[in-house]
N, C-alpha and C positions, 0 to 999 in steps of 0.2 A: 755664387753659394759653395761654401766649404764641402770638401768629401766627405761623405757618412762613413764613419769607421766605428763609433759606439752607438750603441743605441740603449734608450731606457724604455723600459715596459712597465707601466702602471695596472697591475693588477694579475695576480699568480694564478687566476681560477684556471677554468678550462680552456679559453681564448687566450688569455695572457699568455699561460704557460706554453702552451702549443706556439703561439707566436715567438717567443722568447727561443724555441728550440729551432724552429724554423730560421732565426735568425743566427744562431750560434753554428749551424748544421754550414751556413754557409760563411764561416769564420768570422762573423763579427762578435765583438765583446760585448755582451748583455748586462744590462743591471735591472734587475725584476723586483719591484716594489710591490708590498703587499700593505694592508692595515696594521700587523703584528708580526711577531715572529712565528710564530704558528703556522699562519696561512702562507707565510713567505718559504717556509719549511715544507708544506704540504705541496706548493708548487713546486718545489725543487724535486721533491719526491716523485711527482708525476712524470717530471721531465727523464729522471733518473730510470723509473719504471720503463718509460716509453722506450729508451733506448737498450735496456736489457732485453726487453723481448724483440726488437729489431735484430741486436746481435745475435739471438738464438735460434732467430729465423733464418740467418745470414743475408739479411739487409744490408748491413752496416757492421763494419769491421771492428772489434774491441777497441783499436787505437784510435778510430772517428769518434767512438761515441765517448771515451775519455777524454777526447781533445774538446769536443762540444761541451762538456759538463764544466771542463776547466774554463770556457769562457764566458759562463754565467754566474753571476754574484746575486744573490738575494739582499735584501734589505727591508726593514720597516721605515724606512726615514728617506727624507729628499736629498741626504747626504750622497754626494757624487754625478747629482743631476746636472752639476755646473760643468759637466765635463763629456755630457754626450752631445751626439750632434743632430737625431731623432729621438723624439720620444713619440712613442703608440699607446694611447690610451685604450685600456680593456677592462673597463670597470663597470660598475652596475648600471645597467641601462636607465639613469636618471638624471635628467638635466641639469639638477642643481650641484648634484655629487660632483659631477662631471667640471660644471665652472668651476666650483671650489678649488678643486687639484688645479685647472689651466692657470688660475691667479696664482697659485703657489709656485708654478713651474714660469710664471712671465717674471717672476721676480729673480727666480733662480737661474734659468738657462741661459746659455751665452746668446748675443744677439742673432747667429747665424742659424741657429736649431731651430728644426722643424718640429712643430707640434701635431701630431696626426690623433683621428679618433678613429676607433674600431666601431663607432657607432652602428646600429643595425638600421636605424629607421630615422633620428633625429635630425633636424637640418643643419649644416654645417655653418651654413649661414649666421642663424640663430646661436649656436654654442659658439661660433667665432666672435659676435659682437660682445662678448664679455670683455675681450681684450683692451685695455688702455691704449698700447700702442699701434698706429696703422701697421709698421714694420710687423708686429705679433699675428694682426688680420691676415696680411698678408701670407705669412708664412705657418698658418693654421689649413690643413684640409684632412678630408675624409680617408681613411685607409682602410676598407669592410672588408675581412678577411671573412673565412667561411668555416662553420667548424667541421670535421677536425681540422685546425689551420694547419698542422702538420703536414697533411696529406691534399687536403683540399687547394686546387690550383687558383683558384679565382679571386679576386681582389679589385672590390670597385674602388678608384680612385675618383674621389668627388671633390670637383673645384665650387666653392663655396664664393658668394657674391665678391667677398674682398681677397679672396687666394689669388697669388700670383699665380702667372703661368710657369713661371719658374719653379715655383713649390711643385705644381701640380707635376712637372715633368720630372724634378728630383724625385719624388715620391713613386714616380711610375717605373722609373730607371731602377727604383731600390727595388722594388718588387721584382723586376727581371733577375736581380741579383741574388735573390734568396728562393730562385725557382718558382716564381708564381705566374699565373697568366693575367696581367690586370686589364682594366676596360678602363678608361675614361666618361666619365659623364660630370654633366652639372648639377647643382645641387638640386634635389628635389625632395619633400619626406617621402621613406622607405626605398628610395634610389632604384635600380633596375629589380633586383631579384624579388626582394621583399615586397613590392607591389604586387608581382605577379604572381608569387606563391602563397601570398595570403588570398589574394582572388580565388584561388586553387582549392587551398584548404576550407575557408568557408562556404565554398560550394560543395566540398564533401561532407563537413559537419552538418550543412543543409539538406542534403542527400539522408543521411542518418535519421535526424530528426522526423523527417518526412516520411520515413519506414520504409524506403525505397530498397534499401541493403544495408549489411552490419559494417562494422568498420573493418573485420577481416576482408570481406568481399569487395568493398570500394578500393581497398589496397590492391588487392589480387587484381581486379580489372586497370587498373592504373600502371601496376608491373607489366603487365600480358598487354593491355590496349595501346599503352602510350609507351612502354618502352621505360618507365621509370625504375630507376635501381631498387627504389623503395617508395612505398605507397604514402601518401599524406598522412595518414593518423600515426604512422609508425614514425614518419619524420618528425612530426609536431612531438612525439615522445621522447624523441631522440634530442630534439634543439630545447626541450622543456616547455612543456603550457603554460608556463607564467609569464616567459619572454614572450612568446606568441601573441597572448593576450595584451603585453605591453606595445608592441610592435602592432599588434589591430585598433589599439585604442588612440596610438598616436596617429595613423591611418584615418581614422574615423574623424579625430577631429580636425585635419586638414583637407580630407577629401570628401566627408561627409557620409550618407546612409549607407554607399556602396561596402564601405568598410565595417558599417557595425560588428562587435564582436556576438558571434552565435551565443545565445544563452547554455546552447550546452557545452561548450567551452570555460564561459562565467562560472559553471556550477563545478566543473573539474578542478578548477584553480582554486575556488572557496571551499575546497575540500580537501584540499591540499594534495592532488591527484596532478602531481608535475610530469609525470613521466619515468623515463628510464632512473634518473638521479633519486626518486621518491621510492621506487619500486612499483609505480601504478598510474596510469595514466588512462589512454583509450585502451591499451593492454595492461595485464600483470606481469613482474617481472620478477624471477628470483632472485636472491641476495647473492651481490657479488657476480 
């Protein structure tokens, strides 16, 4: 398998831009793709803003920040993806949208290119089944980063039914090279963290619905009693409640009633109370 030098990222949102920055800081050349130029530029501005803050706080030198920015190119097309060695897809959590992009990549990417998904819960085996060539199925792997991806160390490296061990090892080694702490797991809907986390957040919501305690006090109890850095309600707001609901629905379909989304969460999402990004979720947030 060829050495990974050039990385393509599909999606310039919260996750994609942070993954792009993680790669650039580790001296990889990055091609960051979004649906249109405006979104691509927004992703690039987020990266530049992060670097500015780090420079002002002395976490990174101005020279290192400028070098990282130079390694990132934004685009709204697949031009250039024929020259990348690894593609990490970090787009909307919708299987068909992901598959449509994979089929484009299958036509464009070189035979040695690894294609990875940052899906938070969808089966890698299910997604990888879309490829026509057996070699593409073998070189498709899960690489689930955690938000904020430029800071969080964990990456779940997921082996689908058709993923080769060589591909898993290459993805694992790449994660180490970008200063992450990977874990290898066999494919299963929700993987490790989101299965555990979804059970925790569902029970927290149940406690609230049954009138045992407020979201504030449940969060406080988890921070002080369990040593969690942030409580389950604040975490849901940070990750976005709409994404959390999508994950729970995926888990519910796979594993049954234990992961049925709680009514209060469904109401929050129906009302547009997605969390921090919307200014309101389980808690209310000020603008900016």
